[in-house]
C-alpha positions in Angstrom: 11.4 -42.7 -15.6 13.4 -41.5 -18.7 14.9 -38.0 -18.9 12.6 -37.3 -21.9 9.5 -38.0 -19.7 10.9 -35.9 -16.9 11.5 -32.9 -19.1 8.0 -33.3 -20.7 6.4 -33.0 -17.2 8.4 -30.0 -16.1 6.2 -27.3 -17.8 3.1 -28.8 -16.1 4.8 -28.8 -12.8 5.9 -25.1 -13.2 2.3 -24.1 -14.2 0.9 -26.0 -11.2 3.3 -24.3 -8.8 2.4 -20.8 -10.2 -1.3 -21.4 -10.0 -1.0 -22.6 -6.4 0.6 -19.3 -5.4 -2.4 -17.4 -6.9 -2.8 -15.5 -10.1 -2.1 -11.8 -10.5 -5.2 -9.6 -10.7 -5.2 -6.0 -12.0 -7.0 -3.9 -9.4 -7.2 -0.9 -11.8 -8.2 -1.2 -15.4 -6.6 2.1 -16.4 -10.0 3.5 -17.4 -12.3 3.8 -14.5 -12.6 3.7 -10.7 -15.0 0.7 -10.7 -14.6 -1.4 -7.6 -13.0 1.3 -5.5 -14.6 3.2 -2.6 -13.6 6.6 -1.2 -13.3 6.8 2.6 -12.3 9.2 5.3 -12.3 12.6 3.5 -13.3 14.7 0.4 -10.1 14.6 -1.6 -10.7 14.0 -5.3 -9.8 11.0 -7.5 -10.0 10.8 -11.2 -8.5 8.7 -14.1 -6.0 10.4 -16.4 -3.6 8.9 -18.9 -4.0 5.4 -17.5 -3.4 6.5 -13.9 -5.5 7.1 -10.8 -4.9 10.8 -9.9 -5.6 11.9 -6.3 -5.9 15.7 -5.7 -5.8 17.4 -2.3 -8.8 19.5 -1.2 -8.2 22.2 1.5 -10.0 21.4 4.7 -10.3 17.7 4.0 -8.9 15.1 6.4 -6.8 12.2 5.0 -8.7 10.5 2.2 -8.4 7.0 0.9 -9.6 5.2 -2.3 -10.2 1.7 -1.0 -10.6 -1.8 -2.3 -10.8 -5.2 -0.5 -10.6 -6.8 2.0 -7.4 -8.9 1.4 -5.5 -11.1 3.9 -2.2 -12.6 2.6 -1.1 -11.1 -0.6 1.7 -9.6 -2.8 0.9 -6.1 -4.1 2.7 -4.1 -6.7 2.1 -0.6 -8.0 3.9 2.5 -9.5 3.5 5.9 -7.9 4.5 9.5 -8.5 3.9 12.1 -5.9 4.3 15.9 -5.8 7.4 16.6 -3.7 5.4 18.9 -1.3 3.0 16.1 -0.6 3.4 12.8 1.2 1.1 9.9 0.7 0.8 6.2 1.3 -1.0 3.0 0.6 -3.0 1.3 3.4 -3.0 -2.5 3.7 -5.2 -4.7 6.0 -6.9 -1.5 7.1 -10.3 -0.6 8.5 -12.6 2.3 9.4 -13.9 3.3 12.8 -17.5 2.3 13.1 -18.2 5.0 15.7 -16.4 7.9 17.3 -13.5 6.3 19.2 -10.6 7.5 21.4 -7.3 7.0 19.5 -5.4 4.1 21.3 -2.1 6.1 21.3 -3.8 9.3 22.5 -7.2 8.8 24.2 -7.8 12.5 24.3 -8.0 12.5 20.5 -11.3 11.2 19.2 -11.3 9.5 15.8 -14.5 10.1 14.0 -16.7 7.3 12.6 -15.6 6.6 9.0 -11.9 7.5 9.6 -9.4 5.0 8.3 -6.8 3.2 10.5 -4.2 0.5 10.0 -0.9 -0.3 8.3 0.3 2.4 5.8 3.2 2.0 3.5 4.7 5.4 3.3 5.2 7.4 0.0 7.5 10.4 0.8 10.3 12.4 -0.6 13.8 10.9 -0.4 15.1 13.6 2.1 12.7 12.2 4.8 14.1 8.7 4.6 10.9 6.9 5.4 9.4 5.9 2.0 8.7 2.2 2.2 8.4 2.1 6.0 5.0 1.5 7.6 3.1 4.0 9.7 0.3 2.8 12.0 -2.3 5.3 10.7 -5.0 6.6 13.0 -4.3 4.1 15.8 -0.9 3.6 17.3 0.5 6.5 15.2 4.1 5.2 15.2 6.6 3.7 12.7 6.6 -0.1 12.7 10.2 -0.5 11.4 13.5 1.5 11.2 15.0 2.0 7.8 18.1 3.8 9.0 20.1 0.6 9.6 19.1 -0.9 6.2 21.5 -0.3 3.3 20.0 1.9 0.7 16.5 1.8 2.1 16.2 5.4 3.2 17.4 6.7 -0.3 15.4 4.3 -2.5 12.6 6.7 -3.3 13.2 9.0 -6.4 11.7 12.5 -6.1 9.5 13.6 -8.9 9.7 10.3 -10.7 7.6 7.1 -11.0 8.6 4.7 -8.2 7.9 1.0 -8.1 6.6 -0.5 -4.9 6.2 -4.1 -3.9 4.5 -5.2 -0.6 4.2 -8.7 0.7 1.9 -9.4 3.7 1.9 -13.0 4.8 0.8 -14.1 8.3 2.3 -11.7 10.8 5.2 -10.8 8.5 5.0 -7.6 6.4 7.7 -6.5 3.9 8.2 -3.8 1.3 10.5 -2.9 -1.5 10.9 0.5 -3.3 12.5 0.4 -6.7 13.8 -3.1 -5.9 15.5 -2.0 -2.7 14.4 -4.0 0.4 12.9 -1.6 3.0 10.5 -2.7 5.8 10.5 -6.2 7.2 8.7 -6.6 10.5 6.3 -8.8 12.3 3.0 -7.6 13.7 -0.2 -9.6 14.4 -2.6 -6.7 15.0 -4.4 -7.0 11.6 -4.8 -10.2 9.6 -6.9 -8.8 6.9 -8.5 -5.5 5.7 -8.8 -3.2 2.7 -6.1 -1.5 0.6 -6.4 2.3 0.4 -4.6 4.9 -1.8 -4.0 8.0 0.4 -4.4 11.7 -0.4 -3.0 13.4 2.6 -4.6 16.5 4.3 -2.9 19.8 3.6 -2.5 23.1 5.5 -4.6 26.1 4.8 -3.8 28.0 1.6 -1.5 25.1 0.4 -1.8 23.1 -2.8 -3.6 21.7 -4.6 -1.1 18.8 -4.9 -1.4 15.5 -6.7 -0.3 11.9 -6.4 -0.6 9.3 -9.2 -0.8 5.5 -9.2 -0.7 3.0 -12.1 0.0 -0.7 -12.8 -1.8 -1.7 -9.6 -1.9 -5.5 -9.3 -2.3 -8.1 -6.5 -2.0 -11.8 -6.1 -3.4 -13.6 -3.0 -1.2 -15.9 -1.1 -1.7 -19.1 0.9 0.0 -19.6 4.3 2.6 -22.0 2.9 3.6 -20.1 -0.2 7.2 -19.2 -0.4 7.7 -15.6 -1.5 11.2 -14.0 -1.6 
């Protein structure tokens, strides 16, 4: 085969490889909350200036704006959070179908409709956990340790827009905050579930506080896809 023919075929090969990995899909159109469902609490969500804005409501438990389910995927989004509020994005998550004792503390009963599962943390830089994963409403523990990872604990920028990237593929889950590698762990507890944008509960007489998301996009992956 001549070099001319080889070079002519290269664009088609590149396009084919890209399509096999899945196409990017915008999960938020910048105008409405169509396709999203609120679960777990009564916090408020609205669209403003091309972003989803979540606002705390006193007395509400953790609230999540959800979409899915998804199994293996790459997810990207930008987020800006009030420094007095922490937040997160659930992946491969679920709701309790009935009142259920919490696995990590059976004396605590999780109410029907409460959300549980992997949560990628959104938190101020001082706490050093942004980009780590918390097992929300279930095992209630961190699933990785960012302290030993260069730059990870300081990757989040307070009071600014932060770019997150999450890859969930098989039992391996990874995250990046502003291009800095953060969590990278293996856990086979959940193979699929919904994505959820969290508005955290607040103490009495606190708030209201806000968290904003924009540029939310996802591409589904196949088991053999190589994602770096």
